[in-house]
N, C-alpha and C positions, 0 to 999 in steps of 0.2 A: 567032511562038508559042514558039520555043526561047528567045528572049531573056526572055520573060515567065516561063517555067519556071525559067530560070537565076536570074533576079532573085528569084523566090520562094524558091528553095533557099537563096540567099545570105542573104536577109532572115530566114529561119527558123534558119539554122545559125550565122551570124556572132555574133548577140547572145549565144548561150550561151558561146562562147569569150571574148568580150569581157568578160562579166560573171562569169566563173568566178573563184572565190576559191581561196586556197591549199588549203583543205580539200577542195574539189571536185577540184582538180588531183590530189590524192593518191589519190582513189578509195578503195579499201578496203571491206571488208565489215563492219567493226566500228569503234567509237570508239577502241578500243585501237590498231588498225592505222592509222587516220587520225591519231590523236594522235602516234604514233611517226613517221610520215611528215612531219607538219607540224613536229615538233620538229627532225628532221634538216634539213628545208628551211630552218628558221629559222637553224640553225647555219651553213649554207652562205651564206645571205643576210648574216648578221652578218660572216662572214669576208670576203665581197665588199665590204661597206661599209668594213671595216678596210683592205683592200687599196686601194680607191679613195680613202679618206681619206689613205693614205700618198702616193698619186700627187698628190693635191691639196695636201698639205703640202709636198711637194718643189717643186711649182710656186709655192706661196706663198713658200717660202724663197728661191727663185730671184728672184722678183719683188722681194721685200724687199731682196735683195742688189743687184740692178740699180738700184733706185730709191734705195737708201741710206736707206730708211725701214723701220722695224720695225712695220708695221701689219697686213700681210696675215696673217701667222701668228697673231698674237693674235686677229684677227677670225675666222679659221677655227676656232681653238680654242673661242672663245666660241659660235660658231654651232653647232659640233658638240655642245657641252655642252647648249645650249638645245634642239637637235633631240632629243637623247637623253632629256632630261627630258620634252619634249612627247610623244615616242613612248610612254614608260612611262606617263605620266598618261592620255593618250588611250586607250591600249589597256586600261588598268585600267578606264576608263569603259566601253569596249566589253564587257569581261568582266562588268561589273556589270549590263549589259542582259540577260545570260543568266539573271538571277535566281537564281544559285547552282546552276544545272543542270549536268549532267554534261559538257556541251560547252563549259564556260567556258574551260578551258585551251586547247582547240583554237581558240576564238574569239580569245583574247588572242594566241596565237602567230600566227594568220592575220593579225591586225591588224599585228603587228610585221613580218611578212614583207612585207605590202603597203607599209607605210611605209618599210621598209628598201630595197626595190627602188626606190622613188621617190627616196630619199636617194642611193643609188648613182648613179642617172642624173644627179641634180642636181650631185653632186660632180664628175663627169666633164665637166660643162659648163665648168668653170674650169681644167681642166688644159691647160697650154700645151705 
């Protein structure tokens, strides 16, 4: 019986954390507070992506040096430029789905946070 109760609690509680978005993480009692929190979170995520990109770039430079081929750095630069363009375009689309409502900026920033977190993880996969 305890296992059933524990499973039920997990089933009801875990999804809320799994599906939380950056705006929900911020809490707050007004859109102004949530917007400020999301904007600060986006700054931290962007800084993290920049740091991780630096790690990945150093790894790419080292690989190019070891192999005597200058292909990894240009490939990473192209990938980062493409990702940045995708993030901006996709999050503009997400913002458009708000229909011009007052939460548009929060929606755009939340989108950029989610994609930035994913990008940071992806960049670290290739750091040697």
